[in-house]
C-alpha positions in Angstrom: 0.0 -0.1 0.0 3.0 2.4 0.5 4.7 1.5 -2.6 1.4 2.0 -4.2 1.1 6.0 -3.0 4.6 5.8 -3.7 4.1 5.5 -7.0 0.7 7.4 -7.3 2.8 10.6 -5.6 5.5 10.4 -8.5 3.1 10.5 -11.1 1.7 13.3 -9.5 4.9 14.9 -9.8 6.0 14.1 -13.5 2.4 15.6 -14.2 3.1 18.8 -12.7 6.8 19.3 -13.3 6.7 17.7 -16.8 3.1 17.1 -18.9 3.0 14.6 -20.7 7.0 13.9 -20.1 5.9 9.8 -19.6 4.7 9.9 -23.3 7.7 11.1 -24.6 10.2 9.3 -23.0 7.5 6.2 -23.8 8.1 6.9 -27.3 11.7 7.6 -27.2 12.5 4.0 -25.1 10.1 2.1 -27.6 13.2 0.3 -29.5 12.4 0.1 -33.0 13.0 -3.1 -35.4 16.5 -2.3 -36.8 17.5 -3.6 -40.1 18.9 -6.4 -39.5 16.5 -8.1 -36.9 15.2 -11.2 -37.1 11.9 -10.3 -38.3 12.7 -8.9 -41.0 15.7 -10.5 -42.0 13.7 -12.6 -44.3 12.7 -10.2 -46.3 15.2 -7.7 -46.9 17.3 -10.4 -48.8 14.5 -10.6 -51.5 13.2 -7.0 -51.1 17.6 -6.0 -52.5 17.5 -8.7 -55.1 14.2 -7.1 -56.2 15.8 -3.5 -56.4 18.5 -5.1 -57.9 16.8 -6.8 -60.6 14.8 -3.5 -61.3 17.9 -1.7 -61.8 18.7 -4.1 -64.3 15.5 -4.0 -66.2 14.7 -0.6 -65.8 17.6 1.5 -65.3 16.1 5.4 -64.3 18.3 8.6 -65.6 19.8 10.1 -62.1 18.8 13.8 -62.8 14.8 12.8 -63.3 15.2 10.4 -59.7 16.2 13.8 -58.0 13.7 16.2 -59.5 11.3 14.6 -58.9 12.3 13.2 -55.2 12.8 17.4 -54.1 9.2 17.9 -55.8 8.1 15.1 -53.5 6.8 15.8 -50.1 5.8 12.7 -47.3 3.0 13.2 -45.3 3.3 11.4 -42.0 0.8 11.9 -39.0 0.3 10.6 -35.1 -0.4 11.2 -31.2 3.2 12.1 -30.6 4.2 11.0 -33.9 7.9 11.0 -32.7 8.6 6.8 -32.4 7.1 6.8 -36.7 9.1 10.2 -37.8 12.6 9.1 -36.4 12.6 5.9 -38.0 11.6 7.7 -40.8 14.2 9.8 -40.8 16.5 7.2 -40.2 15.6 6.2 -43.7 15.7 9.4 -45.7 19.1 9.9 -44.6 20.0 6.5 -45.7 18.6 6.5 -49.1 20.4 8.2 -52.5 17.9 10.6 -52.7 16.9 14.0 -50.8 12.8 14.3 -50.5 11.8 18.2 -51.1 10.3 18.0 -47.6 8.7 16.1 -45.4 4.9 17.1 -43.7 4.1 16.2 -40.3 0.7 16.5 -39.0 0.8 16.6 -35.0 -1.9 15.5 -33.5 -0.4 15.6 -29.9 -2.6 15.8 -26.7 -0.5 19.0 -25.3 -0.8 23.2 -24.0 0.7 24.5 -25.4 0.7 22.9 -29.2 3.9 21.6 -30.6 5.8 21.6 -27.6 6.7 18.3 -27.5 8.1 18.5 -30.9 9.5 21.1 -31.2 13.5 19.7 -30.3 12.3 16.4 -32.4 12.3 18.3 -35.2 15.4 20.7 -34.6 17.3 17.5 -34.0 15.6 15.5 -37.2 16.1 18.9 -39.1 20.1 18.8 -38.6 20.7 15.0 -40.5 18.4 16.0 -43.2 19.5 19.8 -44.1 18.3 20.0 -47.8 14.6 18.0 -47.0 12.2 21.5 -45.7 10.1 20.3 -42.3 6.5 21.5 -42.8 4.5 20.8 -38.9 1.0 20.9 -39.1 -1.1 21.4 -35.6 -3.7 18.8 -36.0 -7.2 21.5 -35.6 -9.9 18.4 -34.7 -10.4 17.4 -31.1 -10.2 13.9 -32.2 -7.6 11.9 -34.1 -9.5 10.6 -37.5 -7.1 9.6 -40.3 -8.3 11.2 -42.9 -8.7 14.8 -41.5 -5.1 14.6 -40.8 -4.2 13.7 -43.8 -5.9 15.8 -46.1 -4.4 18.6 -43.2 -0.8 17.2 -44.5 -2.4 17.4 -48.4 -3.0 21.1 -48.0 -0.6 22.0 -45.9 2.1 21.1 -49.4 2.1 22.0 -52.9 4.5 19.3 -54.0 3.9 18.3 -57.2 4.2 15.0 -56.0 3.0 13.8 -52.6 3.8 10.1 -51.1 1.3 8.9 -47.6 2.5 7.5 -44.5 -0.6 8.2 -42.5 -0.6 6.9 -39.0 1.6 3.5 -37.8 3.5 3.3 -41.9 8.0 2.7 -41.7 10.1 2.4 -44.7 12.8 0.2 -45.0 15.4 0.4 -47.1 15.6 2.1 -50.4 12.0 2.4 -49.8 11.4 6.1 -51.8 14.1 5.8 -54.1 12.5 2.5 -55.7 8.5 3.9 -55.2 9.7 6.6 -57.4 11.8 4.4 -59.9 8.5 2.4 -60.6 6.7 6.3 -61.0 9.8 7.0 -63.8 9.3 3.1 -64.9 5.3 3.8 -65.2 5.9 7.1 -66.8 4.4 8.7 -64.3 1.0 7.6 -65.3 -0.4 5.0 -62.3 -0.5 5.6 -58.4 2.6 3.7 -57.0 2.3 1.5 -53.7 4.4 -0.4 -51.7 4.6 -3.7 -50.1 3.3 -3.8 -46.3 4.8 -6.1 -43.6 3.2 -6.6 -40.3 5.1 -6.8 -36.7 5.8 -10.0 -36.8 7.6 -9.4 -40.3 4.8 -11.4 -42.1 3.9 -9.6 -45.2 -0.2 -8.6 -45.0 -2.9 -9.4 -47.9 -4.0 -5.7 -48.8 -6.1 -6.1 -52.1 -9.8 -6.0 -51.6 -11.7 -8.3 -53.7 -15.2 -6.4 -55.0 -17.0 -9.1 -55.4 -17.3 -8.6 -51.9 -18.8 -5.9 -52.0 -22.4 -6.8 -51.6 -25.5 -6.4 -49.8 -24.8 -10.1 -47.9 -21.6 -8.4 -46.7 -23.1 -5.0 -45.6 -25.3 -6.3 -43.9 -22.8 -9.5 -41.9 -21.4 -5.7 -40.9 -24.4 -4.7 -39.2 -24.6 -7.0 -36.7 -20.9 -8.2 -36.7 -18.6 -6.8 -33.5 -15.6 -8.0 -34.9 -12.6 -5.9 -34.8 -10.1 -7.1 -37.8 -12.7 -6.0 -40.5 -10.3 -5.6 -43.0 -8.8 -8.9 -42.8 -12.1 -10.4 -43.8 -12.6 -7.9 -47.4 -8.9 -9.1 -48.5 -8.2 -11.6 -50.7 -5.3 -14.4 -50.8 -2.6 -15.5 -48.1 0.4 -13.8 -48.9 2.9 -15.4 -51.0 6.5 -14.1 -50.1 7.8 -11.3 -51.8 9.9 -13.5 -54.4 7.0 -14.2 -55.3 5.6 -11.9 -56.5 6.6 -9.8 -59.9 9.1 -6.5 -59.7 5.5 -4.5 -60.9 2.1 -5.3 -61.3 -1.1 -3.8 -61.6 -3.5 -4.0 -58.4 -7.6 -3.2 -58.2 -6.9 -2.1 -54.9 -5.5 -2.1 -51.9 -6.2 -1.4 -48.0 -2.8 0.6 -46.4 0.7 1.5 -46.6 2.9 3.1 -48.0 1.5 4.9 -51.5 1.7 7.5 -53.8 2.6 9.4 -56.7 1.5 13.2 -59.0 -0.5 14.8 -57.4 -3.0 15.4 -60.1 -3.9 11.5 -60.0 -4.1 11.1 -56.5 -6.6 13.8 -56.6 -7.6 15.4 -59.8 -11.3 16.8 -59.3 -10.9 18.6 -55.8 -8.5 19.5 -52.8 -9.6 16.5 -50.6 -7.7 13.5 -51.0 -9.8 11.4 -48.7 -13.5 11.5 -47.6 -13.8 12.7 -44.0 -16.5 10.7 -43.6 -14.7 8.0 -42.7 -13.5 7.9 -39.7 -10.5 4.9 -39.6 -7.7 4.0 -42.7 -10.5 2.6 -43.7 -10.3 5.8 -46.1 -7.2 4.1 -48.0 -9.4 1.6 -49.0 -12.0 4.1 -50.5 -9.7 5.8 -52.2 -8.1 2.6 -53.7 -11.4 2.2 -55.0 -11.7 5.6 -56.5 -8.2 6.1 -58.0 -8.7 2.3 -59.9 -11.9 3.3 -61.4 -9.9 6.3 -63.5 -6.5 5.8 -63.4 -4.1 2.7 -62.9 -2.7 1.8 -59.5 0.6 -0.1 -60.1 2.3 -2.3 -56.6 5.9 -2.6 -56.5 8.3 -5.4 -55.3 11.1 -2.6 -54.8 9.2 -1.0 -52.2 8.7 -2.0 -48.6 7.3 -1.0 -45.7 6.0 -2.6 -42.2 3.3 -1.5 -39.6 4.1 -0.7 -36.2 -0.3 -2.2 -36.0 -0.4 -5.8 -36.1 -4.9 -5.2 -35.6 -6.2 -4.7 -39.3 -6.8 -1.2 -38.7 -6.4 2.0 -36.9 -9.8 1.8 -35.0 -10.1 2.3 -31.0 -13.0 0.9 -30.8 -15.0 -2.0 -32.9 -17.7 0.2 -34.0 -15.1 2.0 -35.7 -14.7 -0.5 -37.9 -17.8 -1.1 -38.5 -19.3 2.6 -39.1 -16.1 2.9 -42.1 -16.9 -0.6 -43.5 -20.3 0.0 -44.1 -20.1 3.5 -45.6 -17.7 1.9 -47.7 -19.9 -0.9 -49.1 -23.0 1.7 -49.3 -20.8 4.0 -51.4 -21.2 1.4 -53.7 -24.0 -0.9 -53.2 -26.9 1.1 -51.4 -28.1 4.1 -52.2 -28.8 6.6 -49.1 -31.9 9.4 -49.5 -29.8 11.3 -47.3 -26.3 11.0 -47.4 -24.8 14.1 -45.5 -27.5 13.8 -43.0 -25.3 14.1 -39.5 -25.7 11.6 -36.7 -25.1 13.4 -33.7 -24.8 10.8 -30.9 -25.5 12.1 -26.8 -26.8 10.0 -24.7 -26.0 11.4 -21.6 -25.8 13.1 -19.3 -28.4 16.3 -19.3 -26.0 19.0 -19.5 -24.4 16.9 -22.5 -27.8 16.5 -24.0 -28.7 20.4 -23.0 -25.6 21.7 -25.7 -26.4 19.0 -28.3 -29.7 20.3 -28.4 -28.0 23.9 -29.0 -26.0 22.8 -31.3 -28.0 20.7 -33.0 -30.8 23.2 -33.4 -28.3 26.4 -34.1 -27.1 23.9 -37.0 -30.4 22.9 -38.2 -31.7 26.7 -39.1 -28.2 27.2 -41.4 -29.7 24.5 -43.5 -27.8 21.4 -42.1 -29.8 17.9 -41.9 -29.0 16.8 -38.4 -30.4 14.3 -36.7 -30.0 14.5 -32.4 -29.5 10.3 -30.5 -30.3 10.5 -26.6 -31.5 8.0 -24.3 -34.7 6.8 -24.2 -36.0 8.8 -21.0 -34.0 11.8 -22.2 -36.3 11.8 -25.7 -39.4 14.1 -23.9 -36.6 15.9 -21.5 -34.5 17.0 -24.9 -37.9 17.7 -27.3 -38.7 21.2 -24.5 -36.2 22.7 -25.7 -36.7 21.8 -29.1 -40.1 20.1 -31.0 -39.0 20.7 -33.9 -35.4 18.5 -33.7 -35.3 15.2 -34.7 -34.7 13.5 -31.7 -34.0 9.7 -31.9 -34.5 7.6 -28.3 -31.3 5.3 -28.2 -31.9 1.8 -26.0 -29.5 3.1 -23.1 -29.9 4.8 -19.7 -29.1 7.7 -18.7 -25.6 6.5 -17.2 -24.1 6.9 -13.9 -20.3 7.8 -14.3 -18.8 4.6 -13.7 -20.8 3.2 -16.8 -20.5 6.0 -19.1 -18.0 5.2 -21.6 -19.0 1.4 -22.6 -22.8 2.5 -22.6 -21.2 5.1 -24.9 -19.5 2.5 -27.1 -22.8 1.0 -27.3 -24.7 3.5 -28.6 -22.5 4.6 -31.4 -22.5 0.7 -32.3 -26.8 1.2 -32.1 -26.6 4.1 -34.2 -23.5 2.9 -36.8 -25.9 -0.4 -36.8 -29.0 0.9 -37.8 -30.3 0.6 -41.5 -31.2 4.3 -42.5 -27.9 5.3 -40.5 -25.6 8.3 -43.0 -22.2 8.3 -42.7 -21.8 11.8 -40.7 -21.6 10.3 -37.3 -21.0 13.1 -34.9 -20.2 12.4 -31.0 -20.7 15.0 -28.0 -18.6 12.6 -25.9 -14.4 13.2 -27.2 -12.4 9.9 -26.7 -9.7 12.1 -26.2 -9.9 15.1 -22.9 -10.6 18.2 -23.2 -7.6 18.7 -21.0 -5.5 17.4 -22.5 -6.5 20.0 -25.6 -7.4 22.6 -24.2 -10.8 22.4 -25.8 -14.0 23.5 -24.4 -16.9 21.1 -24.5 -19.5 23.3 -27.1 -16.0 23.8 -29.6 -15.8 20.0 -29.6 -19.5 19.5 -30.9 -19.5 22.7 -33.2 -15.8 20.9 -34.5 -18.8 17.8 -34.8 -21.7 19.6 -36.9 -19.1 20.8 -39.0 -19.7 24.9 -37.7 -16.8 27.4 -36.6 -16.0 26.7 -32.9 -16.5 29.9 -32.4 -20.0 30.4 -33.1 -22.3 31.5 -31.3 -25.2 30.0 -30.4 -28.5 30.9 -29.8 -30.1 31.3 -26.1 -32.9 28.1 -27.1 -34.9 27.8 -24.3 -37.8 25.1 -23.4 -41.6 26.3 -24.0 -42.8 27.0 -20.8 -46.6 27.3 -20.0 -49.1 29.6 -17.8 -49.8 27.3 -15.3 -45.8 26.5 -15.7 -45.7 29.9 -14.1 -48.0 30.0 -11.7 -46.1 26.8 -10.5 -43.5 28.4 -10.1 -44.4 31.8 -8.2 -46.8 29.7 -5.6 -42.6 27.6 -5.5 -41.1 31.7 -4.5 -44.1 32.7 -2.2 -42.8 29.8 0.9 -39.4 31.5 -0.1 -39.8 35.7 -0.9 -38.0 36.2 -3.9 -34.5 37.4 -1.7 -33.1 34.2 -2.7 -30.0 32.0 -4.6 -30.6 28.9 -5.8 -28.2 26.7 -5.4 -27.8 23.2 -6.5 -24.5 21.6 -5.4 -24.4 18.1 -7.1 -23.0 17.4 -10.3 -23.1 13.7 -10.4 -20.7 12.4 -8.6 -18.5 13.6 -5.0 -16.0 15.2 -7.1 -18.6 17.5 -8.8 -20.2 18.5 -5.4 -19.7 21.3 -3.5 -17.8 20.1 0.6 -19.8 21.0 3.1 -17.0 22.8 4.4 -17.4 25.3 0.6 -21.9 25.1 1.8 -20.9 26.7 5.5 -18.1 29.3 4.4 -20.9 30.4 1.0 -23.9 29.6 3.7 -22.5 32.6 6.0 -21.4 34.9 3.1 -25.1 34.9 2.0 -26.8 35.2 5.2 -24.4 38.3 5.7 -26.2 39.8 3.1 -29.7 39.2 4.1 -30.2 36.4 1.3 -31.4 32.7 1.7 -29.4 29.8 0.0 -32.7 27.9 -2.0 -31.2 24.1 -2.6 -32.8 22.5 -5.9 -32.4 19.3 -7.9 -34.1 16.1 -8.4 -36.5 13.9 -5.5 -33.6 11.3 -4.8 -31.2 14.7 -4.1 -30.6 14.7 0.1 -30.9 17.7 1.8 -27.8 20.0 2.2 -27.3 22.0 5.6 -27.0 25.0 6.0 -29.5 25.6 3.4 -32.8 27.7 4.6 -34.9 25.1 2.2 -35.4 23.0 -1.1 -37.4 22.6 -4.0 -36.3 18.6 -5.0 -38.6 18.0 -7.4 -37.9 15.9 -10.5 -39.3 18.8 -12.9 -38.9 18.8 -16.5 -36.8 21.7 -18.0 -39.6 24.1 -18.8 -40.6 24.6 -14.7 -37.3 24.7 -14.1 -37.6 27.6 -16.7 -40.2 29.4 -14.4 -38.6 29.3 -11.2 -35.2 29.8 -12.0 -35.8 33.6 -13.1 -37.2 34.0 -9.8 -33.9 33.9 -7.6 -31.6 36.8 -7.4 -29.0 34.2 -9.5 -27.9 30.2 -10.1 -25.2 28.9 -7.8 -23.6 25.6 -8.7 -21.1 23.3 -9.8 -20.4 21.7 -13.5 -23.5 20.4 -13.9 -26.5 20.5 -16.3 -27.4 24.2 -13.9 -24.5 25.5 -15.8 -25.8 24.9 -18.5 -29.1 25.4 -18.4 -28.7 29.0 -16.1 -27.0 30.6 -19.5 -29.0 29.5 -22.1 -31.9 30.7 -19.5 -29.0 34.0 -19.6 -29.8 34.4 -15.8 -27.1 35.7 -12.9 -24.5 32.6 -12.0 -22.6 31.5 -9.5 -20.0 28.8 -10.9 -18.0 26.3 -9.4 -15.4 24.5 -10.3 -12.7 22.0 -8.5 -12.0 18.5 -10.2 -13.0 19.8 -13.8 -11.6 23.0 -15.2 -14.3 26.2 -16.5 -12.0 26.4 -20.0 -13.6 23.2 -20.6 -16.5 22.7 -19.3 -18.2 26.9 -18.7 -20.1 27.3 -21.8 -21.2 30.8 -20.9 -19.6 32.8 -23.9 -21.3 30.8 -26.3 -24.2 31.8 -26.6 -25.9 35.3 -27.9 -27.7 36.2 -25.2 -25.0 37.9 -22.7 -27.5 40.4 -20.5 -26.6 38.7 -16.9 -23.1 38.2 -15.5 -21.7 34.6 -14.6 -19.2 34.3 -11.9 -16.4 31.5 -12.2 -14.8 30.7 -8.9 -11.7 28.0 -8.7 -10.4 25.5 -9.2 -7.2 26.6 -6.8 -5.2 23.5 -7.2 -2.9 22.7 -9.8 -4.0 19.4 -9.9 -7.2 20.3 -11.5 -8.7 18.9 -13.8 -8.0 15.7 -13.1 -11.7 14.5 -14.6 -11.6 12.1 -12.0 -14.0 10.1 -10.0 -12.0 9.7 -6.6 -9.3 12.3 -5.6 -5.7 11.7 -7.2 -3.9 13.9 -4.8 -5.9 12.3 -1.4 -7.4 9.3 -2.0 -8.5 8.9 1.6 -11.0 12.4 0.7 -14.2 12.2 -0.7 -14.0 15.6 -2.3 -12.1 17.9 -3.8 -9.8 20.4 -2.5 -9.7 22.5 -5.5 -13.0 24.8 -4.8 -12.7 27.4 -3.1 -15.3 31.1 -2.4 -13.7 34.2 -2.7 -15.3 36.3 -0.3 -14.6 40.0 -2.2 -16.1 38.7 -5.5 -18.7 37.5 -4.4 -19.5 40.2 -2.5 -18.6 42.4 -5.1 -20.9 39.7 -7.6 -24.2 40.5 -4.7 -23.8 44.3 -4.6 -24.1 44.4 -8.7 -26.9 41.7 -8.7 -28.9 43.8 -5.8 -28.1 47.2 -8.1 -29.1 45.5 -11.2 -32.8 44.2 -10.1 -33.2 47.7 -8.5 -32.9 49.3 -11.7 -35.3 46.6 -13.0 -38.0 47.2 -10.9 -38.3 51.3 -11.0 -38.3 50.1 -15.1 
């Protein structure tokens, strides 16, 4: 137990002193397989034989080779792309040609951006002084293969582009012979290298177009298999020596490939279909290329993949989604292929924000459908009855069950027969605290809207009767009250007892009552002057909350609701950070002030269910009351109330 505590303390120290240091050390210390490794030895000898045979058959002009190399860009992407780029630089340093530009799309989750890669680039540049290094900070919260490669594609204007992606590493003479093969093909083909897995075995990589049938699409809709790529490939790979020096292929599923920019994407600036989530986008591109140009695989160029699975999918549903879209593009007519499937099962705060984003997208002409947990459909409908809201067969999750139910929800939507490929998420895979984004920014990004979009305040529609109920409730307390919602879903997101004592003292000195609000199952907090604990719908709360002086709470649905209602707010933060979850400034109406308090600890945000620094405590030590700021806020709100009364 003592050792475990020491380890936790060491981890905390590393996180505080040097964020992401552990990831950087892990990337540097992971030993890459050298060219002499026995894993690849059986491939290197036939590779060299093939290269010698190619040079004998098709000798290349050195000037033409150098000219194309100098006008070539190599695109590599990754989250902390240190190991794969380092191995790439090793290979480029040993090649007989000089590649003109190396484009690195860096998706390292860190703040500020491009810190971790800075020293690496300086070192790599010294080793490749004639190669231009272009580092592109990946702009999205979710690392999607197609988006990342597209950003690299747009960052270069070179006439020849070679794609490595996230996990591919070239072996001896790879780019030299890719370009030599291109010259041999009179620059009239896209060139593809062979690919080996980390076990040193050649990968199957050719799709059988005949398998792209309705039966396969149905099979995909009910499967949970992870390596779907291998199920849609044909033939067992031969030894490298069993392949011809060059062969025209119908398609390919992964690997290092490229050629003239005009052949890769002649019809538009888009290289890959951004509706794909994983690198199955390559399989789609390969089929599209085959329909309009020649695709040639060469035995003289070889790379290896650092991953063992068939795709780079983080979860099985992502591969299912992409294979279905690959098939549906060719076998099934979708009535609305561009409709956005916005999946936000829970929690209430996320659902409230998702409705705001979806409603605004709808007014801009976007076709959108929101998927929420079935118990929350009526709740969400109160904000926007015209929005298409679909039920998900999942409950409103507890904090502990969020992730598995989230994956279940994504899979359910992906497998709907009427689902479109434009799936948008409301819960990021990579934490907001790692990338510095706000939750609203993420949702806007997912539905294709600018991250600085300001949302019209879409409020629930209340009835006259609900207004009368609100008046009757407030008759018990008067109007000089502040509503407090102390619970945010779990212990670390709730106001600790000692903070409630301090808050109550401050409000009572100002002659203000503290009234607790929440659901019928919430426990009553000490030091409050009353409580409204009812499972009201949002429409009823929208009539109650504006009748108080302000709304006080933590990171919960009421904080977002107060911003939508544009009422005075006091928001406390501890284990989560206002930068990531305070959403007030994203709404158009800004007549009321939001006072933000905390957090005061440098371990925030931890986004944890239990305290990492003090495991024995059931509350977050990051909450604090700034009495001076609170008194100023109350004084100003009283003055505004008086002015409103006079008018």
